[in-house]
PAZAPA-4460 file (N, C-alpha, C; in steps of 0.05 Angstrom, whole numbers, plus 32768, in hexadecimal, padded with zeros to 4 digits):
% residues 295
    n_x    n_y    n_z   ca_x   ca_y   ca_z    c_x    c_y    c_z   seq   type   mol
   8295   8050   8023   82A9   804A   800C   828F   804F   7FF4     1      M     A
   827C   8051   7FF9   8266   804C   7FEC   8261   806A   7FE1     2      N     A
   826D   8083   7FF6   8275   80A0   7FE8   827E   80A5   7FD2     3      R     A
   829F   8096   7FDC   82AF   809C   7FC5   82A5   8088   7FA6     4      V     A
   8299   8071   7FB2   8292   8062   7F91   8281   8075   7F81     5      L     A
   8269   8083   7F90   825D   809F   7F80   825F   80A8   7F75     6      F     A
   8272   80B5   7F88   8280   80CB   7F76   8296   80C7   7F60     7      I     A
   829E   80A9   7F60   82AA   80A8   7F46   829D   809D   7F2E     8      L     A
   8282   8098   7F31   8270   8083   7F29   825F   80A9   7F1A     9      L     A
   8261   80BA   7F28   825A   80D5   7F22   8269   80E4   7F0C    10      R     A
   8285   80E4   7F09   8293   80ED   7EFD   829A   80D9   7EE0    11      I     A
   8295   80BA   7EE3   829B   80B3   7ED0   828F   80BB   7EB2    12      S     A
   8278   80CA   7EC2   8261   80CD   7EA1   824B   80C0   7EA1    13      G     A
   8254   80A7   7EAE   823A   808C   7EAC   8219   809C   7EAD    14      L     A
   8215   80A6   7ECD   8202   80BE   7ECA   81F5   80CA   7EB6    15      P     A
   820A   80D2   7EAA   8205   80E3   7E94   81FA   80DF   7E7E    16      F     A
   820A   80C3   7E78   81FE   80B5   7E60   81EA   80A2   7E63    17      L     A
   81E4   809E   7E7F   81B9   8091   7E7B   81B0   80A2   7E75    18      F     A
   81B1   80BC   7E90   81A8   80CA   7E8A   8196   80D8   7E69    19      R     A
   81A7   80DA   7E57   81AC   80E9   7E4B   81A7   80D7   7E31    20      E     A
   81AD   80C0   7E33   81A4   80A3   7E16   8196   8099   7E2A    21      F     A
   818B   8088   7E3D   8180   8076   7E47   8160   807F   7E50    22      I     A
   8167   808E   7E63   8151   809E   7E6E   813F   80B3   7E59    23      Q     A
   8143   80AF   7E49   813F   80CE   7E31   8129   80D1   7E2C    24      R     A
   8122   80B4   7E2B   810A   80A9   7E1D   80F4   8095   7E2D    25      K     A
   8101   809A   7E47   80F4   808C   7E5A   80E3   809C   7E69    26      K     A
   80D8   8094   7E88   80C7   8099   7E9B   80DC   8090   7EAD    27      V     A
   80EB   80A0   7EC8   80F2   8094   7EDB   80E7   809D   7EEF    28      T     A
   80DF   8085   7F00   80D0   808B   7F1E   80E3   8088   7F2E    29      I     A
   80E1   8098   7F4B   80F1   809E   7F5A   80E0   809B   7F73    30      L     A
   80F5   8087   7F8B   80E3   807D   7F9F   80F8   8090   7FB3    31      L     A
   80E2   80A1   7FC3   80EF   80A3   7FDD   80DD   809A   7FFE    32      F     A
   80ED   80A3   800D   80DC   809E   802E   80D9   80AE   8030    33      H     A
   80EC   80B7   8047   80F1   80D0   8056   8105   80E4   805D    34      D     A
   810D   80EB   8041   8121   80F9   8040   8121   8117   8048    35      I     A
   8133   811A   8050   812E   813E   8065   8137   814A   8055    36      S     A
   812B   8160   8058   8124   817E   805A   8137   818B   804A    37      K     A
   814D   8188   8051   8168   8193   804A   8175   8184   802B    38      D     A
   8173   8169   8027   8175   8156   800C   8163   8158   8004    39      A     A
   8145   815B   8004   813C   8159   7FF1   8133   8179   7FDF    40      A     A
   8137   8191   7FF1   8140   81A5   7FE5   8157   81A0   7FCA    41      E     A
   816D   8191   7FDA   817E   8196   7FCA   817A   8177   7FB2    42      K     A
   8178   8163   7FB6   8170   8153   7FA5   8150   8153   7F92    43      N     A
   813C   8167   7FA1   812D   816E   7F86   8136   8189   7F76    44      F     A
   8146   8195   7F7B   8152   81AA   7F64   815F   819F   7F5C    45      R     A
   8173   818A   7F50   8180   817A   7F4B   816F   816D   7F37    46      Y     A
   815C   8157   7F3C   814C   8152   7F27   813C   815E   7F18    47      L     A
   8132   817E   7F18   812A   8185   7F0F   8136   819A   7EF3    48      S     A
   8152   8195   7F02   8162   81A1   7EEA   816C   818C   7ED5    49      R     A
   816E   8177   7EDC   8176   8166   7ECD   8164   8154   7EC7    50      K     A
   8144   814A   7ED0   812B   8140   7EBC   811B   8150   7EC1    51      Y     A
   80FC   814B   7EB6   80F4   815D   7EB7   80D2   8145   7EC7    52      N     A
   80D3   8157   7EDE   80C6   8142   7EE9   80A3   8149   7EE6    53      I     A
   80A2   812E   7EE1   807D   8138   7EDF   806B   812B   7EF0    54      I     A
   8050   8128   7EF7   8037   811C   7F0C   803B   8104   7EFD    55      D     A
   8038   80F3   7F16   802D   80D4   7F10   8011   80D0   7F03    56      L     A
   8004   80E3   7EF9   7FE9   80E0   7EF1   7FEC   80EF   7ECE    57      N     A
   8000   80F6   7ECD   8003   80FE   7EAE   8015   80E1   7EA3    58      K     A
   801F   80D3   7EAD   802B   80BE   7EA5   8006   80AC   7EA2    59      F     A
   8001   80A4   7EB3   7FED   8091   7EB3   7FDA   809C   7E9D    60      I     A
   7FD2   80AD   7E9D   7FC4   80B8   7E81   7FD2   80B6   7E6A    61      D     A
   7FE3   80AD   7E63   7FFB   80A8   7E54   7FFE   8091   7E47    62      A     A
   7FFD   807B   7E63   7FFB   805F   7E5C   7FD7   8059   7E52    63      I     A
   7FCD   8068   7E5B   7FB5   805C   7E61   7FA8   8067   7E41    64      E     A
   7FB0   807B   7E34   7FAB   8084   7E22   7FC0   8074   7E03    65      N     A
   7FD6   8072   7E09   7FEF   8068   7DF7   7FF6   807D   7DE5    66      Q     A
   7FF9   8090   7E01   7FFE   80AC   7DE6   8011   80BF   7DF8    67      D     A
   802E   80BD   7DF5   803E   80C4   7E02   8050   80DE   7DFA    68      D     A
   8042   80E8   7DE7   803F   8105   7DD8   8045   811C   7DF5    69      S     A
   803D   811F   7E06   8040   8129   7E1A   804C   8123   7E35    70      K     A
   805F   8114   7E2D   8075   810C   7E39   8090   811C   7E3D    71      I     A
   809B   8127   7E45   80AE   8135   7E4A   80C5   8128   7E3E    72      P     A
   80E4   812E   7E2F   80F6   8114   7E30   80FC   8115   7E52    73      R     A
   810E   8101   7E55   8112   80FF   7E76   8101   8105   7E86    74      K     A
   80ED   80FA   7E88   80D6   8101   7E99   80D5   80F2   7EB5    75      A     A
   80D9   80FA   7EC8   80DC   80EA   7EE0   80C5   80EC   7EEF    76      L     A
   80BB   80DE   7F05   80B1   80E1   7F13   80B3   80D8   7F36    77      I     A
   80AF   80EE   7F47   80B6   80EA   7F67   80A4   80DD   7F76    78      I     A
   80A0   80C5   7F87   808E   80BC   7F91   80A7   80BB   7FB4    79      T     A
   808E   80B3   7FC8   8096   80AA   7FDD   8086   809A   7FEE    80      F     A
   808F   8081   7FF9   807E   8073   8006   807B   807C   8023    81      D     A
   8063   8068   8025   805D   8065   8047   8054   8082   8053    82      D     A
   805A   8099   804C   804D   80AE   8058   805C   80B8   8072    83      G     A
   806E   80B6   8075   807B   80B9   808F   8071   80D6   8099    84      H     A
   807A   80E1   80AF   806E   80FA   80B8   8088   8114   80B0    85      I     A
   8099   8104   80AB   80B4   8113   80A5   80B1   811E   8089    86      G     A
   809C   8112   8076   808B   811E   8060   8084   8136   805D    87      N     A
   8075   8144   8074   8064   8157   8079   807D   8176   8075    88      Y     A
   8097   8170   807C   80A8   8177   8085   80BB   8185   8068    89      K     A
   80B8   8175   804E   80C1   8179   8038   80A7   818A   802E    90      I     A
   8093   8192   8038   807A   8198   8024   807A   81B7   8017    91      L     A
   808F   81C4   8024   809B   81E6   8021   80A1   81DA   8004    92      S     A
   80B8   81CD   8009   80C7   81CA   7FEF   80BE   81C6   7FD6    93      I     A
   80AA   81B1   7FDC   8096   81A7   7FC1   808F   81BE   7FB9    94      I     A
   807B   81D5   7FC0   806A   81EA   7FC2   8084   81FE   7FB7    95      K     A
   8099   81FC   7FBF   80A8   8217   7FBC   80BC   820D   7F9A    96      K     A
   80B8   81F6   7F97   80C1   81EB   7F7C   80B2   81E4   7F64    97      L     A
   809B   81E1   7F79   807C   81DB   7F63   807D   81BD   7F59    98      K     A
   8086   81B4   7F65   8091   8193   7F5F   8079   8180   7F68    99      L     A
   806C   8170   7F46   805C   815D   7F55   806C   8145   7F62   100      P     A
   8055   813C   7F75   8065   812B   7F85   8055   8117   7F93   101      V     A
   8051   80FE   7F96   8043   80E5   7F94   804E   80D5   7FAF   102      T     A
   8036   80D9   7FC0   8046   80C7   7FD8   802E   80BD   7FDC   103      I     A
   8037   80A2   7FE6   8027   808C   7FEB   8025   8082   8009   104      F     A
   800E   808C   8011   8012   8086   802E   7FF8   8070   8035   105      V     A
   8004   8063   8053   7FF8   8046   8061   7FDC   8054   8073   106      C     A
   7FC3   8057   806E   7FAF   8062   8071   7FA4   8059   8087   107      T     A
   7FB1   8043   809C   7FAA   8039   80B7   7FC2   803F   80C4   108      S     A
   7FCF   804C   80B5   7FE5   8059   80D1   7FE8   807D   80CA   109      I     A
   7FE8   8089   80B2   7FDD   80A5   80B9   7FC4   80B2   80C4   110      I     A
   7FC6   80C1   80D0   7FAE   80CF   80E1   7FB1   80B9   8108   111      G     A
   7FD0   80B0   8102   7FC0   80A2   8120   7FE9   80A5   812C   112      T     A
   7FE2   8093   8146   7FFF   8092   814E   8002   8073   8152   113      N     A
   7FFC   806C   813C   800C   8049   8137   8026   8055   812E   114      R     A
   802F   8035   812A   8054   8036   8123   804D   8024   810B   115      H     A
   8064   8029   80F4   8066   801E   80D8   8075   7FFF   80EC   116      F     A
   806C   7FEF   80E5   807E   7FD0   80EA   8093   7FD1   80E6   117      W     A
   80A8   7FD8   80D3   80BE   7FD7   80CA   80CD   7FED   80DC   118      F     A
   80C3   7FFE   80E5   80D9   800E   80F8   80DB   8006   8113   119      K     A
   80CA   7FF4   8120   80CA   7FEC   8130   80E4   7FDA   8141   120      F     A
   80EE   7FEE   8154   8104   7FE5   815D   8112   7FD8   816F   121      N     A
   810C   7FBC   8169   8115   7FA2   8176   812B   7F97   8166   122      N     A
   8142   7F98   8172   8166   7F84   8160   8150   7F63   8160   123      H     A
   8140   7F5D   816F   8141   7F45   816F   812C   7F3D   8160   124      S     A
   8125   7F43   814D   8114   7F46   8137   8119   7F42   8119   125      I     A
   8122   7F27   810E   8131   7F2F   80F2   8114   7F36   80DF   126      P     A
   8124   7F52   80D8   8112   7F66   80C6   8107   7F53   80A9   127      K     A
   811E   7F4D   80A0   811C   7F44   8081   810B   7F2D   8085   128      E     A
   810F   7F16   8096   8105   7EFC   80A1   80DF   7F01   809C   129      K     A
   80DE   7F1A   80B2   80C3   7F26   80B5   80B6   7F29   8094   130      L     A
   80C5   7F31   8083   80B0   7F38   8064   80B6   7F21   8050   131      K     A
   80BD   7F05   805F   80B3   7EED   8056   80A7   7ED5   8058   132      R     A
   809D   7EE1   806D   8080   7ED0   8083   806C   7ED4   807A   133      V     A
   8058   7EBF   8082   803C   7EC4   8080   8030   7EE3   808F   134      P     A
   801D   7EEE   807F   801E   7F0A   8098   8012   7F05   80AC   135      N     A
   8008   7EEE   80BB   8002   7EE8   80D4   8011   7EDF   80DF   136      I     A
   802A   7ECD   80CE   8036   7ECD   80E5   804B   7EE8   80F2   137      E     A
   804E   7EFC   80D4   8060   7F13   80DB   8056   7F24   80F4   138      R     A
   8037   7F24   80F4   802D   7F33   810E   802E   7F20   8128   139      L     A
   802B   7F05   8121   8033   7EF4   8144   8046   7EFA   8150   140      K     A
   805F   7EF6   8137   807D   7EFB   8143   8083   7F1B   814C   141      I     A
   8076   7F2D   813E   807D   7F4B   814D   8064   7F50   8161   142      L     A
   8052   7F40   8169   8041   7F47   8184   8057   7F34   8199   143      S     A
   8069   7F2D   818A   8076   7F1D   81A8   808A   7F2D   81B5   144      K     A
   808A   7F41   81A5   809D   7F54   81A7   8098   7F6F   81B1   145      F     A
   8085   7F6B   81BD   8063   7F8B   81B8   8060   7F98   81AF   146      G     A
   8064   7F94   8194   804F   7FA7   817D   8039   7F95   8175   147      Y     A
   802E   7FB1   8175   8016   7FAA   8170   800E   7FB7   8159   148      E     A
   8002   7FBD   8138   7FFD   7FCD   812A   7FEC   7FDA   812E   149      Q     A
   7FCE   7FD5   8144   7FC8   7FED   8143   7FCB   7FFF   815F   150      E     A
   7FDF   7FF6   8169   7FED   7FFD   8189   7FE9   8022   8183   151      N     A
   7FE9   802A   8192   7FE9   8050   8192   8002   804C   81A0   152      E     A
   8014   8065   819B   802C   8063   81A1   802F   8080   81AD   153      F     A
   8042   808D   81B6   804A   80A7   81C3   804D   80C0   81AF   154      E     A
   8053   80BF   819E   805D   80C8   8181   805C   80B7   816C   155      K     A
   804B   80CB   8153   8044   80BD   8133   8061   80B6   8130   156      P     A
   805A   80A6   811E   8065   80A5   8103   8065   80AA   80E7   157      Q     A
   8051   80B1   80E4   803B   80B2   80CB   802C   80CE   80CD   158      A     A
   8030   80D7   80B1   8020   80EF   80B2   8001   80F1   80C0   159      L     A
   7FF9   810A   80C9   7FE5   8108   80DD   7FCE   8123   80BD   160      Q     A
   7FB1   8114   80CF   7FA0   8122   80C3   7FA4   8140   80B6   161      R     A
   7FB6   8157   80C4   7FB6   8170   80C5   7FC2   8179   80A6   162      E     A
   7FDB   815F   80AC   7FEE   8161   8097   7FE7   8157   807A   163      H     A
   7FD2   8141   807D   7FC9   813A   8065   7FB4   814A   805C   164      I     A
   7FA1   8158   806F   7F95   816E   8062   7FA2   817E   804E   165      D     A
   7FB9   818F   805F   7FC6   81A4   8051   7FD6   8199   8038   166      E     A
   7FE4   817F   8039   7FEC   8171   8024   7FE6   8172   800F   167      M     A
   7FCB   8163   8004   7FB2   8153   7FF9   7FB6   8172   7FE0   168      K     A
   7FB9   8185   7FED   7FB5   819D   7FD6   7FD2   819B   7FC1   169      L     A
   7FE1   8198   7FCB   8001   8195   7FBC   8009   8182   7FB9   170      Y     A
   7FFC   816E   7FC0   8011   814F   7FC5   7FFA   8137   7FB4   171      V     A
   8003   812A   7FA7   7FF0   8113   7FA1   7FF7   80FA   7FB1   172      N     A
   7FE0   80FB   7FC5   7FDE   80EE   7FD8   7FD1   80D3   7FCA   173      L     A
   7FE5   80B1   7FC9   7FD5   809D   7FC3   7FDD   8085   7FD5   174      Q     A
   7FC5   806E   7FCC   7FCF   805E   7FDF   7FE9   8043   7FE6   175      S     A
   7FF2   8035   7FFA   8002   8029   8003   7FFC   801C   801B   176      H     A
   7FE5   800B   800D   7FCE   7FF9   802C   7FCD   8009   803E   177      T     A
   7FC8   7FF4   804C   7FBD   8003   806D   7FCF   8004   8080   178      M     A
   7FDE   7FE7   8083   7FF1   7FE5   8098   8009   7FDF   8085   179      Y     A
   800F   7FE0   8071   8031   7FD7   8065   802E   7FB3   8065   180      H     A
   8023   7FA8   805E   8028   7F92   8063   8034   7F83   804C   181      P     A
   8047   7F6F   8045   804F   7F60   8035   803C   7F58   801E   182      I     A
   8026   7F64   8012   8015   7F52   8003   801B   7F36   7FF8   183      L     A
   8029   7F31   7FE9   8028   7F19   7FE4   802C   7EFF   7FFC   184      P     A
   802B   7F05   801A   8032   7EFA   802B   8013   7EFD   803D   185      Y     A
   8007   7F0B   8032   7FEE   7F0E   8045   7FDA   7EF9   8032   186      C     A
   7FC1   7EE7   8043   7FAE   7ED9   8033   7F9C   7EED   8023   187      N     A
   7F8B   7EDE   801D   7F7A   7EFA   7FFE   7F69   7F09   8006   188      Y     A
   7F61   7EFC   8028   7F4C   7F0E   8039   7F61   7F24   803D   189      K     A
   7F77   7F27   8047   7F8B   7F37   8058   7F8B   7F4A   803B   190      E     A
   7F98   7F3E   802A   7FA9   7F51   800F   7F90   7F62   800A   191      A     A
   7F7A   7F59   7FFF   7F5D   7F65   7FF5   7F55   7F78   8010   192      R     A
   7F59   7F73   802D   7F53   7F8B   8035   7F62   7FAA   803A   193      D     A
   7F81   7FA2   8034   7F95   7FB1   8036   7F90   7FC5   801B   194      E     A
   7F93   7FB3   8008   7F87   7FC0   7FEA   7F6E   7FCB   7FED   195      I     A
   7F60   7FC5   7FEA   7F3C   7FD4   7FE4   7F39   7FF1   800A   196      F     A
   7F41   7FE0   801E   7F42   7FF1   8031   7F50   800F   8033   197      G     A
   7F64   8007   802D   7F79   8028   8027   7F6E   8034   800F   198      S     A
   7F62   802F   7FFC   7F53   8047   7FEA   7F3F   8051   7FF2   199      K     A
   7F26   8044   8007   7F13   8045   8012   7F14   805D   801E   200      K     A
   7F2C   8056   8035   7F2C   8069   8049   7F33   8087   8049   201      M     A
   7F4F   808A   8024   7F59   8099   8027   7F37   80B0   801D   202      L     A
   7F30   809D   800C   7F1D   80A8   7FF0   7F04   80B8   8006   203      E     A
   7EFB   80A5   801C   7EDE   80B2   802B   7EE9   80B9   8044   204      S     A
   7F0F   80B2   804B   7F04   80C8   806D   7F1B   80E5   805C   205      G     A
   7F22   80E2   804D   7F3B   80F8   8045   7F33   8107   8030   206      Y     A
   7F21   80F6   801E   7F12   8105   7FF8   7F25   8111   7FF7   207      D     A
   7F35   80F7   7FED   7F4E   80F9   7FDC   7F4B   80D9   7FC5   208      I     A
   7F4A   80DF   7FA8   7F44   80DA   7F90   7F55   80BF   7F91   209      K     A
   7F60   80AC   7F94   7F74   8096   7F98   7F71   8080   7F77   210      I     A
   7F85   8081   7F6D   7F88   807A   7F50   7FA0   806C   7F58   211      N     A
   7FAF   8069   7F64   7FC7   8057   7F63   7FD0   8046   7F89   212      A     A
   7FDF   8035   7F82   7FE5   802D   7F97   8003   801F   7F98   213      I     A
   8012   8025   7FAD   8033   8019   7FAB   8034   8005   7FBF   214      S     A
   803A   7FEA   7FAF   803B   7FDA   7FBD   8050   7FD2   7FCE   215      Y     A
   8048   7FC7   7FEB   8064   7FD6   8003   8077   7FC0   7FFF   216      P     A
   8092   7FCB   7FFF   80A3   7FBF   7FFA   80A6   7FB8   7FD7   217      T     A
   809F   7FC2   7FD2   809C   7FBC   7FAF   8094   7F98   7FA5   218      G     A
   8086   7F8F   7FBC   807D   7F6C   7FB6   805F   7F77   7FAD   219      D     A
   805B   7F63   7FA3   8047   7F58   7F8E   8041   7F3C   7F8B   220      Y     A
   8025   7F37   7F83   801F   7F18   7F7E   8012   7F2A   7F5C   221      S     A
   800C   7F10   7F4D   7FF1   7F0A   7F3E   7FD3   7F1F   7F4B   222      E     A
   7FDB   7F06   7F66   7FBE   7F09   7F6D   7FB6   7F2D   7F76   223      R     A
   7FD0   7F32   7F86   7FD1   7F53   7F91   7FC9   7F60   7F6C   224      D     A
   7FD2   7F60   7F5E   7FD5   7F6B   7F49   7FB2   7F6F   7F3D   225      I     A
   7FA0   7F56   7F47   7F85   7F50   7F3D   7F74   7F66   7F4C   226      L     A
   7F72   7F58   7F5F   7F70   7F6C   7F7C   7F69   7F87   7F77   227      L     A
   7F89   7F94   7F71   7F8A   7FB5   7F6C   7F7B   7FBF   7F52   228      T     A
   7F83   7FAC   7F3D   7F6B   7FB7   7F34   7F47   7FB4   7F34   229      K     A
   7F40   7F9A   7F41   7F23   7F9B   7F57   7F20   7FB7   7F56   230      E     A
   7F35   7FBC   7F6B   7F2C   7FD4   7F84   7F2A   7FF1   7F6E   231      A     A
   7F30   7FF4   7F62   7F2B   8005   7F42   7F3F   801D   7F41   232      G     A
   7F5F   8010   7F4E   7F72   8021   7F4A   7F7E   8017   7F2F   233      Y     A
   7F89   8034   7F25   7F93   8034   7F04   7FB2   8027   7F06   234      K     A
   7FB8   8026   7F1C   7FDA   8024   7F16   7FE5   800E   7F32   235      C     A
   7FF9   8009   7F2D   800F   7FFC   7F3E   802A   8000   7F47   236      G     A
   803A   800C   7F54   804D   800D   7F54   806C   7FF8   7F5F   237      L     A
   8070   7FE6   7F5C   8082   7FDE   7F64   80A8   7FEB   7F6A   238      T     A
   80B7   7FE0   7F70   80D3   7FE0   7F77   80EA   7FCF   7F67   239      V     A
   80D2   7FC8   7F4D   80E1   7FBA   7F40   80F9   7FD0   7F28   240      D     A
   8114   7FC2   7F25   8122   7FD6   7F18   8123   7FD7   7EFD   241      F     A
   8121   7FF7   7EEE   811C   7FFC   7ED4   810C   8013   7ED8   242      G     A
   810F   801C   7EBC   80FE   8035   7EB2   80E0   802C   7EA2   243      F     A
   80CF   8040   7E98   80B9   8037   7E93   80AE   804E   7E81   244      N     A
   809A   803E   7E61   809C   8052   7E51   8081   8047   7E50   245      N     A
   8069   8059   7E42   804F   8046   7E43   8047   8032   7E3A   246      I     A
   8050   801E   7E31   8050   8002   7E29   805B   7FF4   7E4E   247      K     A
   805E   8002   7E5C   8061   7FF4   7E76   804E   7FE4   7E7E   248      T     A
   8052   7FCF   7E8E   802C   7FD1   7EA6   802B   7FE0   7EB3   249      D     A
   800F   7FE5   7EB6   800C   7FFC   7EC8   8010   7FF9   7EDC   250      I     A
   800B   7FDE   7EDF   8007   7FCA   7EFD   801E   7FC9   7F04   251      F     A
   8034   7FCB   7EF6   804E   7FC2   7F06   8067   7FD4   7EFE   252      R     A
   8051   7FEC   7F06   806A   8008   7EF9   808D   8006   7F06   253      L     A
   80A0   800B   7EFF   80B8   8004   7F11   80BD   801E   7F1E   254      K     A
   80CF   8016   7F2F   80E1   802D   7F44   80F4   802C   7F44   255      R     A
   810C   8045   7F4C   8120   803F   7F49   8125   804A   7F73   256      I     A
   8132   8042   7F84   8130   804A   7F9A   814D   805C   7F9D   257      S     A
   8146   806F   7FAA   8167   808D   7FAA   8168   8082   7FCD   258      V     A
   8156   8076   7FDA   8167   8067   7FF4   8164   8085   800B   259      N     A
   8156   8098   7FFF   8156   80B7   8011   816C   80BE   8014   260      D     A
   8180   80C1   7FFD   819D   80C4   8007   819A   80E0   8007   261      T     A
   81B2   80EC   8013   81B1   8109   8020   81D1   8111   800A   262      E     A
   81D7   80FD   7FFC   81F4   80FB   7FEC   81EB   8107   7FD0   263      D     A
   81F4   8118   7FC6   81EC   8128   7FB0   81F5   810F   7F99   264      I     A
   8206   8107   7FA0   8217   80F4   7F84   8207   80D9   7F85   265      N     A
   81FF   80D4   7F9A   81F5   80B6   7FA1   81D6   80BA   7F88   266      E     A
   81D0   80D5   7F93   81B6   80D7   7F87   81B1   80DA   7F6A   267      L     A
   81CD   80E7   7F53   81D2   80E4   7F3D   81D1   80CB   7F36   268      I     A
   81E1   80C2   7F40   81E9   8099   7F3C   81D6   808A   7F39   269      V     A
   81C4   808B   7F55   81A8   8083   7F4E   8191   8082   7F43   270      K     A
   8191   80A5   7F3F   8177   80A5   7F2E   817E   80A3   7F10   271      A     A
   8198   809C   7F0C   8198   809B   7EE9   819C   8082   7EE7   272      S     A
   8198   8070   7EFB   8197   8050   7EF5   81AE   8048   7EEC   273      G     A
   81C6   8052   7EF8   81E1   8048   7EF6   81DC   8034   7F0B   274      V     A
   81D6   8036   7F23   81E3   8024   7F36   81D3   800B   7F38   275      W     A
   81B9   800C   7F2F   81A2   7FF6   7F25   81B2   7FE9   7F15   276      V     A
   81B4   7FEF   7F00   81CD   7FEC   7EE2   81E6   7FD5   7EF2   277      F     A
   81F9   7FE6   7EFE   820C   7FCD   7F0E   8200   7FBA   7F1F   278      L     A
   81F5   7FC0   7F2B   81E3   7FAB   7F3C   81DC   7F98   7F2C   279      K     A
   81CF   7F9B   7F18   81B9   7F7C   7F0E   81D1   7F78   7EF5   280      T     A
   81DB   7F8D   7EE7   81E8   7F78   7ECF   8204   7F71   7ED9   281      K     A
   8216   7F7E   7EE9   8232   7F78   7EF6   822F   7F67   7F0C   282      I     A
   821B   7F6C   7F1E   8227   7F5F   7F37   820F   7F45   7F44   283      F     A
   81F9   7F44   7F27   81EC   7F2F   7F2B   81E1   7F36   7F3D   284      G     A
   81CA   7F52   7F4E   81C3   7F4C   7F6A   81A2   7F5C   7F5F   285      I     A
   818C   7F4F   7F57   8176   7F54   7F53   815B   7F57   7F65   286      Q     A
   814F   7F6C   7F57   8132   7F6B   7F6A   811C   7F68   7F5D   287      K     A
   810A   7F5F   7F5F   80F0   7F5C   7F51   80DF   7F59   7F67   288      S     A
   80C3   7F5C   7F69   80B0   7F59   7F78   809D   7F49   7F76   289      G     A
   80A5   7F46   7F61   8087   7F36   7F59   8091   7F14   7F6A   290      L     A
   8081   7F10   7F7C   8085   7EEF   7F87   8067   7EDB   7F87   291      T     A
   8069   7ECA   7F8C   8050   7EC0   7F97   8041   7EC2   7FA8   292      N     A
   8052   7EBC   7FBE   8049   7EC8   7FDA   803A   7EB6   7FE2   293      G     A
   802A   7EB8   7FF1   8014   7EA0   7FFD   7FF6   7EA8   7FF2   294      I     A
   7FE7   7E92   7FF3   7FCD   7E98   7FE8   7FBB   7EA6   7FFA   295      N     A
***
């Protein structure tokens, strides 16, 4: 059903109107996670034709200097969250198309055989509920079902050191915390360790300069933003809906998730912001990562 809907929305002309009139003077940041190689090439080629893809650091500089003179019309930034091992497979596409791409990695999962907690396959675990309980409770629940975040499994799920060493020459690798907890549901020490520790591990262990963090699942609190600033990051990325300009809060940059789609019609509709607009303005479905969480 959705495939038909995306086709209809594409041919309606709405994505074109959004792109040419709304996105024209904005900076769009897209979020991927673990897209296939074939889909990456098809999607990235489309995006390269319709938008001006820029590096995240270029936009950070523009905000810091309050000068958008070097930001092109219909600017777009490509980002990935988590650091899935499958991201290595698209390196050849990134190199071939000469695309600036930013990948936010979980530093205590990359380079190991540890697994992401949200990919732990046990249908008895209510994943959505786990995102809204204190971090200590989340870990206890997972432990009852046999998952420990420091356990090493047979095969890795995240990028390995050899992948990182090669990719850092072509990809902007940045922080996505250490173990991907939901920051507002961490206590102060947990949140501080995750935010500070991930930056330190990437800089000292991989010789990568870190200036950006992507908040896991896009959730953040005022406390987490203060910790991010204290740790020395220059910006923070959310999954709050919308577009950006040089007046956007640099620690609340907005992103649009395109769901790792292999459907080019879905990509076109979502990248334009049409899908978000329909969900928020017509259907009343909203997503904001700002939450009080716990202390």
